[in-house]
LOBAPA-597510 format. One record per residue (C-alpha): residue in one letter; x, y, z. Coordinates in steps of 0.5 Angstrom, whole numbers, plus 500, padded with zeros to 3 digits. Layout:
AXYZ/...
REM end
This chain:
Q476488527/V480488520/Q486483519/L490485513/V495480510/E501483505/S504478500/G508479494/G515482496/G521479494/L528481491/V528484485/Q534488480/A533495479/G528497474/G524491475/S517490477/L513487483/R506487485/L504487492/S497484494/C493485501/A488481503/A483484508/S479479513/A473482515/R465481514/T465487510/F470491506/S467497506/T472501509/Y473508507/A480508504/M486503503/G493505503/W500503503/F506505507/C513503507/Q519503512/A526503511/P531501516/G533507521/K527511518/E520513519/R514509516/E512514510/F506514505/V506511499/A499511496/A492511498/I485509495/T478511497/W473505497/S470507490/G477507487/C476513484/N480517488/T488515488/Y494519492/Y501518491/A507520494/D511524489/S517519489/V513514486/K508518482/G508515475/R512508477/F507505482/T499504481/I494502487/S488499486/R483495489/D478489488/N472490493/A469483491/K475480493/K477484499/M484485496/V488491495/Y494491490/L500496489/E503495482/M511497483/N515498476/S521501475/L524500482/K530503485/P534501490/E531507494/D525503494/T528498499/A523497505/V518493508/Y511495505/Y505495510/C498495508/T493499512/T486501512/K482507514/I474505516/S471512516/R471518512/V477523513/A479529509/S484527503/P490530505/L490526512/L491520508/R498521507/R499521515/R500514518/N496516524/T490517520/F489509519/D486504523/Y489497522/W495495519/G498488516/Q505485518/G508488512/T512485506/Q519486505/V521489498/T529489496/V531492490/S538491488/S543495484/
REM end
């Protein structure tokens, strides 16, 4: 069983930055991939970013490419999402998630691919 706890959300003005953190509670942190998804009110949960265990492979939604950076620290069992140049449309609840076993990289953009989810952290960007 893997437990994920997000933190770092909050209220920020457009153009500002936030850093989300995700702490994994598990005997091992050697899951294949970690990801971030977001869900705005009335919308489906959608892909934001993902990173494989080695950290060598990262994937981003087009809407955040160049603004957000995903990273992980396996020794600390942490995953981060650095969010810069935030826009009001980034407002959503952000969820940390993990995939235990290896899958083809295109599947990391699908929420049904992932095995465990955190409770989410709210990000609100004011205009």
